[in-house]
C-alpha positions as CSV (number, residue, x, y, z in Angstrom):
1,M,0.0,0.0,0.0
2,W,2.8,2.4,0.9
3,K,4.6,2.1,-2.4
4,T,1.5,2.5,-4.5
5,W,0.3,5.5,-2.5
6,C,3.7,7.1,-2.6
7,C,4.0,6.9,-6.3
8,S,0.5,8.2,-7.0
9,R,0.9,11.1,-4.7
10,G,4.1,12.1,-6.4
11,A,2.2,12.6,-9.7
12,M,-0.5,14.9,-8.3
13,G,-0.5,18.7,-8.4
14,S,2.3,21.2,-8.8
15,L,5.4,21.6,-6.7
16,R,5.5,24.1,-3.9
17,R,9.2,25.0,-3.4
18,H,8.7,27.0,-0.2
19,N,7.4,25.8,3.2
20,P,9.5,27.4,6.0
21,A,7.8,25.3,8.8
22,L,8.4,22.0,6.9
23,E,12.0,23.0,6.1
24,E,12.7,23.9,9.7
25,R,11.2,20.6,11.0
26,L,13.3,18.5,8.5
27,E,16.4,20.5,9.3
28,R,16.0,19.8,13.0
29,F,15.9,16.1,12.4
30,L,19.0,16.3,10.2
31,A,20.9,18.5,12.7
32,A,20.1,16.1,15.5
33,G,21.0,13.0,13.5
34,D,17.5,11.7,14.1
35,T,17.0,9.6,11.0
36,A,14.2,7.6,12.5
37,G,12.3,10.9,13.3
38,L,13.0,12.2,9.8
39,L,11.7,9.1,8.1
40,A,8.6,9.0,10.3
41,S,7.9,12.7,9.5
42,L,8.4,12.1,5.8
43,D,6.1,9.0,5.8
44,A,3.4,11.1,7.5
45,L,3.3,13.9,4.9
46,G,0.5,14.4,2.5
47,A,1.0,14.6,-1.3
48,T,1.8,18.3,-1.6
49,D,4.1,18.5,1.4
50,F,5.8,15.3,0.4
51,R,6.8,16.8,-2.9
52,T,8.0,19.9,-1.2
53,A,10.0,17.9,1.2
54,G,11.7,16.1,-1.6
55,Y,12.6,19.4,-3.2
56,L,13.9,20.9,0.0
57,L,16.0,17.8,0.8
58,S,17.6,17.5,-2.7
59,E,18.2,21.2,-3.3
60,T,18.9,22.6,0.1
61,L,19.0,20.3,3.2
62,L,21.0,17.3,2.1
63,P,23.7,19.3,0.2
64,R,24.5,21.1,3.5
65,L,25.6,17.9,5.1
66,S,29.1,16.4,5.2
67,G,29.6,13.3,3.1
68,E,29.5,11.0,6.1
69,A,26.3,12.5,7.4
70,Y,24.7,12.3,3.9
71,W,25.5,8.5,3.8
72,T,24.1,8.0,7.3
73,V,20.8,9.6,6.2
74,F,20.8,7.7,2.9
75,A,21.2,4.4,4.7
76,A,18.2,5.1,6.9
77,V,15.8,6.6,4.3
78,V,16.5,5.3,0.8
79,P,16.3,1.5,1.5
80,H,12.9,2.1,3.2
81,N,11.5,3.0,-0.2
82,P,14.0,3.6,-3.0
83,K,11.2,4.4,-5.5
84,A,10.2,7.3,-3.3
85,Y,13.6,8.6,-2.1
86,L,16.5,7.5,-4.3
87,G,16.0,10.2,-6.9
88,T,16.0,12.9,-4.2
89,F,19.2,11.6,-2.7
90,L,20.9,11.3,-6.1
91,K,20.2,14.9,-6.9
92,A,21.8,15.9,-3.6
93,A,24.7,13.6,-4.3
94,A,25.5,15.5,-7.5
95,T,25.9,18.7,-5.5
96,L,28.0,17.0,-2.8
97,Y,30.2,15.3,-5.3
98,G,30.7,18.5,-7.2
99,D,31.9,20.1,-4.0
100,G,34.3,17.3,-3.3
101,R,32.4,16.0,-0.3
102,L,31.1,12.6,-1.6
103,D,32.8,9.3,-1.9
104,V,31.1,7.1,-4.5
105,A,32.9,4.0,-3.1
106,H,31.4,4.6,0.4
107,R,30.4,1.5,2.3
108,V,26.7,2.6,2.4
109,L,26.5,2.7,-1.4
110,R,28.3,-0.6,-1.6
111,R,25.7,-2.2,0.7
112,F,22.8,-0.6,-1.1
113,A,24.2,-1.9,-4.5
114,A,24.8,-5.4,-3.1
115,T,21.7,-6.1,-1.1
116,E,18.9,-3.6,-1.7
117,A,19.0,-2.0,-5.2
118,T,16.6,-3.2,-7.8
119,P,17.5,-3.1,-11.5
120,V,15.7,0.2,-11.8
121,D,17.7,1.6,-8.8
122,R,20.9,0.5,-10.5
123,R,20.0,2.2,-13.7
124,K,19.0,5.4,-12.0
125,T,22.2,5.5,-9.9
126,L,24.5,4.9,-12.9
127,E,22.7,7.4,-15.1
128,A,22.8,10.1,-12.3
129,L,26.4,9.7,-11.2
130,L,28.5,8.4,-14.1
131,P,28.4,11.7,-16.1
132,L,29.8,13.5,-13.0
133,L,32.8,11.4,-12.2
134,R,36.3,12.9,-12.5
135,T,38.4,9.7,-12.7
136,P,38.2,6.4,-14.6
137,A,38.8,4.6,-11.3
138,E,35.6,6.1,-9.8
139,A,33.6,5.2,-12.8
140,V,34.9,1.6,-12.8
141,T,34.1,1.3,-9.1
142,L,30.5,2.5,-9.7
143,L,30.0,0.1,-12.6
144,D,31.5,-2.8,-10.6
145,L,29.2,-2.0,-7.6
146,F,26.1,-2.1,-9.7
147,G,27.0,-5.2,-11.5
148,T,26.7,-4.2,-15.1
149,E,27.6,-6.7,-17.8
150,P,30.2,-5.7,-20.4
151,A,27.6,-5.0,-23.2
152,A,25.5,-2.9,-20.7
153,R,28.6,-0.9,-19.7
154,V,29.0,0.2,-23.3
155,V,25.4,1.6,-23.2
156,Y,25.9,3.4,-19.9
157,L,29.3,4.9,-20.8
158,F,28.0,6.1,-24.2
159,R,25.0,7.8,-22.5
160,A,27.1,9.4,-19.9
161,G,29.6,10.9,-22.3
162,G,32.5,13.1,-21.3
163,K,36.2,12.4,-21.2
164,V,36.2,9.8,-18.4
165,C,33.4,7.7,-19.8
166,Y,34.6,8.0,-23.3
167,F,38.0,6.6,-22.2
168,L,36.3,3.7,-20.6
169,L,34.0,3.3,-23.6
170,F,37.1,3.0,-25.8
171,R,38.6,0.5,-23.4
172,Q,35.4,-1.6,-23.2
173,L,35.1,-1.7,-27.0
174,Q,38.7,-2.9,-27.2
175,A,37.9,-5.7,-24.7
176,L,34.7,-6.8,-26.4
177,D,36.5,-6.9,-29.8
178,D,33.3,-6.8,-31.8
179,P,33.7,-4.8,-35.1
180,G,29.9,-4.5,-35.5
181,L,29.6,-3.0,-32.1
182,V,32.4,-0.6,-32.7
183,R,30.9,0.5,-36.0
184,K,27.5,1.0,-34.3
185,Y,28.9,3.4,-31.7
186,C,31.2,5.1,-34.2
187,G,28.0,6.1,-36.0
188,L,26.1,7.1,-32.9
189,L,29.0,9.3,-31.7
190,A,29.2,11.0,-35.1
191,Q,25.5,11.7,-34.9
192,R,25.8,13.5,-31.5
193,G,27.7,16.2,-33.3
194,D,29.7,17.7,-30.4
195,R,33.5,18.0,-30.7
196,L,34.4,15.3,-28.2
197,S,31.9,12.8,-29.6
198,F,33.0,13.5,-33.2
199,N,36.6,13.1,-32.2
200,L,36.0,9.8,-30.5
201,A,34.1,8.6,-33.6
202,A,37.2,9.5,-35.7
203,L,39.5,7.8,-33.2
204,L,37.4,4.6,-33.3
205,K,37.3,4.6,-37.1
206,Q,41.1,4.9,-37.4
207,Y,42.1,2.7,-34.4
208,F,39.9,-0.2,-35.4
209,G,40.4,0.3,-39.2
210,L,36.7,0.8,-40.0
211,A,35.8,1.4,-43.7
212,G,32.7,3.1,-45.0
213,V,32.0,5.2,-41.9
214,A,30.4,8.5,-43.1
215,G,31.7,11.8,-41.9
216,Q,34.5,14.3,-42.5
217,F,36.8,13.9,-39.4
218,S,39.5,16.4,-38.5
219,L,41.2,14.1,-36.0
220,R,43.9,12.1,-37.6
221,L,45.9,9.5,-35.7
222,H,49.5,8.8,-36.5
223,P,50.6,5.1,-36.1
224,Y,52.7,5.9,-33.0
225,E,49.6,7.5,-31.3
226,H,47.7,4.2,-31.3
227,G,49.9,3.0,-28.5
228,R,49.5,6.2,-26.5
229,L,45.7,5.6,-26.3
230,D,46.4,2.6,-24.1
231,A,49.0,4.3,-22.0
232,S,46.9,6.3,-19.6
233,F,43.7,8.3,-19.3
234,E,45.7,11.5,-19.6
235,A,47.4,10.4,-22.8
236,F,44.0,9.3,-24.3
237,V,42.5,12.8,-23.5
238,R,45.5,14.5,-25.1
239,V,44.9,12.7,-28.3
240,L,41.1,13.0,-28.1
241,T,41.3,16.8,-27.7
242,S,44.2,17.5,-30.1
243,V,41.9,19.1,-32.6
């Protein structure tokens, strides 16, 4: 009953972004570390106040916390009903990570991934966090935590875009060694049209020796640069952004 009611109430009416009394009450629970009180208060809200609470938590209240405090609240609230709360916490996670206050390999996220996350939760988490990550190691950790198969990783890395995920996309396509798959993503990258995607399409075409791929590519790889692509993330980025 709870899950059905929660989802239906989330679709009703418009969002009220301001409710000082509600914000103060939620902030008191967070300041006191009273996660049980916070969850009970959230569960008791009607439709309009529940949506407002989600907005306040994601945009204002959770981003004020330290990384450790955030994960403590996450552990208490999100597993109770991921369908209701995961999106709210992922929005706040983006802010915290951007400020350098969030560890995506934290034990709470590891436990959530291993024991509580549904396939939908896994997808939401990867789609929300992968585009933000600054290092390939963080992205690999996140992909490992949420148990994605090699072919699925290609999809997530392509969707996320950016230098980190494009480096891992290149490496994953190397590992899969599937010319048809490389050709497919070469075409999809060229269709995106932005400089980074177009350059990666050119890189894939030349590195894998693909013929018949449409497009006028400015990026040209010298034979000695093929080895550099495997050397390091930094070397890959230098080649990818050379034109």
